[in-house]
C-alpha positions in Angstrom: -18.0 90.2 184.7 -17.1 88.0 187.6 -14.6 85.4 186.8 -13.3 82.3 188.5 -10.6 84.0 190.6 -13.2 86.5 192.0 -15.6 83.7 192.9 -12.8 81.8 194.7 -11.8 84.9 196.6 -15.5 85.5 197.7 -15.8 81.9 198.9 -12.5 82.1 200.9 -13.6 85.4 202.5 -17.0 83.9 203.4 -15.3 80.8 205.0 -13.1 83.1 207.0 -15.9 85.3 208.2 -18.6 82.7 209.0 -16.9 79.3 209.1 -17.8 76.2 207.3 -20.7 75.2 209.6 -22.5 78.5 209.4 -22.6 78.9 205.6 -25.3 76.2 204.9 -27.5 77.8 207.5 -27.1 81.2 205.9 -27.9 79.9 202.4 -31.0 78.1 203.7 -32.2 81.4 205.2 -31.4 83.3 202.0 -33.3 80.7 200.0 -36.4 80.8 202.2 -36.4 84.6 202.1 -36.3 84.6 198.3 -39.1 82.0 198.2 -41.3 84.1 200.5 -40.6 87.2 198.4 -41.6 85.3 195.2 -44.8 84.0 196.9 -45.7 87.5 198.1 -45.2 89.0 194.7 -47.3 86.3 193.0 -50.1 87.0 195.6 -49.9 90.7 194.8 -50.2 90.1 191.1 -53.2 87.8 191.6 -55.1 90.5 193.7 -57.9 92.2 191.8 -57.5 95.9 190.8 -60.1 97.1 193.3 -58.0 95.6 196.2 -54.8 97.4 195.1 -56.5 100.9 195.1 -57.5 100.7 198.7 
């Protein structure tokens, strides 16, 4: 399990690597990537079986 000290260490390392201004931009990109992935998986589930076999 990840505890509070590990999370604090991860945040400090991220701040050192990317800086405070770059982190929100990285999180936005990560969020949009996850959103696109979910949309694509929903579209795949909605496709009829005949389309999946081709």
